[in-house]
C-alpha positions in Angstrom: 4.3 3.1 -7.9 1.9 4.5 -10.5 -1.5 3.2 -11.2 -0.5 2.3 -14.7 2.2 0.0 -13.4 -0.2 -1.6 -11.0 -2.7 -2.3 -13.8 -0.1 -4.4 -15.6 0.3 -6.7 -12.6 -1.7 -9.8 -12.0 -4.2 -10.1 -9.1 -1.9 -12.4 -7.2 1.0 -9.9 -7.5 -1.4 -7.1 -6.3 -2.4 -9.2 -3.3 1.2 -9.8 -2.4 2.0 -6.1 -2.7 -1.0 -5.2 -0.6 0.1 -7.7 2.1 3.6 -6.3 2.3 2.3 -2.7 2.4 -0.1 -3.5 5.2 2.8 -5.0 7.2 4.8 -1.9 6.5 2.0 0.3 7.6 1.7 -1.6 10.9 5.4 -1.2 11.5 5.2 2.6 10.8 2.2 2.9 13.2 4.2 1.2 15.9 7.1 3.6 15.3 4.7 6.5 15.6 3.3 5.1 18.9 6.8 4.7 20.3 7.9 8.1 18.9 10.7 6.5 16.8 9.4 7.6 13.4 11.3 10.6 12.0 9.8 10.8 8.5 6.1 11.0 9.2 5.3 11.4 5.5 6.1 7.7 5.0 2.9 6.8 6.7 0.9 8.9 4.3 2.7 7.5 1.3 2.1 3.9 2.4 -1.6 4.6 3.1 -2.1 6.1 -0.4 -0.3 3.3 -2.0 -2.6 0.8 -0.3 -5.6 2.8 -1.5 -4.2 2.8 -5.1 -3.7 -1.0 -5.1 -7.2 -1.5 -3.7 -8.7 0.7 -6.4 -6.9 -1.2 -9.2 -8.0 -4.5 -7.7 -11.7 -3.3 -7.6 -11.4 -2.1 -11.2 -10.1 -5.5 -12.3 -13.0 -7.3 -10.5 -15.5 -5.1 -12.3 -14.2 -6.1 -15.7 
């Protein structure tokens, strides 16, 4: 999801999205630990998406 799409969302929607991505990241980390993850790039994508959401949330707080 692009940053411009995230800026259009409300803070509660961003928190919900952040929660779901954090759970997804945990699941991916468990798959890495048990050597079940085949697409290792998913972990990087989720991590960057979490950072993107946190950045937008910080920007909204500053305004």
